[in-house]
Phi, psi and omega in degrees: 000135180264125180259120180286134180276134179252125181257134177274133179287126180280176178273131182284166179297319181297318178296320179299313178301317180300314179299316180298319179296316180299317180295317180295321178296317180296316179297316179297325178286324184278333188301311179302324178293319177295319178295321178297318179297318182294318181294322176296317179298317181294320179297321180291316177299318179299313180301320178295321180293314181289332176291323178294323178298316180295316177299324175297322176295324177294317177298322174299318180298320179294326184278322187247000177063034176192158174282151173292132177295151178306322179206151175268077179249228177257140189282344177246158174295138181240165179287126194298320182290322177297320181294317189275322197238352187243099178300337179278346183291147175289347181245025178296142190294334182279359181268000175235170188281326183059020178294140183272165178293334176296319178292322180296332183266006179309318181299340182259007179232031181056036179241026184299327181298326176283318182302319183292339182285341189260141178301139180305339180302325182300334187252011181281111184273359188242350181228133177292151178301322184289345184270352183294321179303326180294339181259015178077014182262173181300139177266132174240129184296325177196178186300327182288347179264357181299137184306127174086344187292332179292344177275347188251316186300335177278002184276129177272132181249108183303326182293347179259010185238142175272132182292346178281349183250160179245040190304314184282357173273359183269152172245084187225171180291151176252130175279122187240007175201134174228133185215124170302126185227164169269117178296153176249126176236118181054048178066008179242129176306136188252031181298329182264002180292133182291336182263004178233128183254024184088162185218179177236119178271153180225159173231147180254158172301132183292134177076195179291153183265015178297118185078006182270199185295141173275168195254172172220152173265353186244121179232156180281155182261115176292337183127200180281335186242171172261249188294326187296332177290345176254023176273186179270359182277116185297327178296320180284329182296339180294346181260014179280148180269174181287334180252104187242189182267105175070336184300149177273117177231135174249163177298331181291334181274000175277083191289339177285349182105133184292337179276358180234023183224128178292148169243306178231158174210172179279147177220146179253354186081200182271123175225129181234119180050042175085359180248120178282130183247335182201161174209161183289134171284151182284331186271338180228168178079241163094004182229153178208172179242153185288342183285348177053248181286340191265153170276122181301145173063031163289158179296324179231139179253122186282063179277124177212188183296338184261331182242117180240158175298312179261144179286157174217190186290350179264313182219138178203147178262142179292339180248019178242185180247155179176172181203171174259007172286149182290112170070007180219161174227129179285128174234136173264135181261168184292345176272359179096353178282157178235133179231142174273107183273130181295143176288350178258018182301145175299134186297322181292323177296319181298315180297323180291324179290329183281340187253149188261348182210040179279344181092350178279148179232070181295137181250317185267099177216000000 
């Protein structure tokens, strides 16, 4: 018996090419939508994380009857050069703890295991680090020498990072102190200069950051200004934020309204011409101003393609706010809500949102 062989027809070259073309067209059409979905997911996760930080600050407020300060630095604006370069100065940066509000709220964020490792001195909002030896307590040369803190600062905390950023993949400097200061111009403090509204001085982790402090994308808002808002001038004090340096602030003293005042916002750290050079550590530092590169309340603001109020992947200020989300930056308000603030926001509205008692009541933001 003869058995006929049956041959299966294969796919021709033209059919293969047609299928490949159809798949590539489908992918090209679907890719922008998939990227959009991923961006939306990252924005939502980021908003939830900064909301959790704000809720922890509220729990801190319930426990201590005050908000956690942005940093345990000096409660008044200090002369920047004395703070940064003079160990003999009463306002030298190593004489205070510089602990951030994120570190202060660890017990309210299921981070108690880390909190317990560190000496309570790091979290003392009422005593300078340099004053402990006079009280018969342990002497610490600076914040990095505080007992147990070296076990905690190298730990990366996911809740303090925006998923749209790759911050902890970076090998960059860590900002470990932020302090509202009086700028020095030609050896003269410039608090009264009309074109300077005060500044924020910073210090970096000494040497390479290998094994050093890990970073955060979320920093507290000092307000619209730096040092000048912590001066004795009442007119300037109206631009201070709810999260200041060591000062005692309660939600009741946020007279502009908690739903109209920033508490935390996103930050990218220092970026120059697309290269990131530094970012805020989560355990120290912790504060910034909304003006970023700009001096608040100049008659004209030099906004152009290279210098923006909010930082982006091209340019960013280490003491400013910014994000990698498209056209928005997440900010948490004092009432616990989170809003995606447009990068095109009116600058006066932005200053009003950053300040807790300026008298402005912005609605459209």
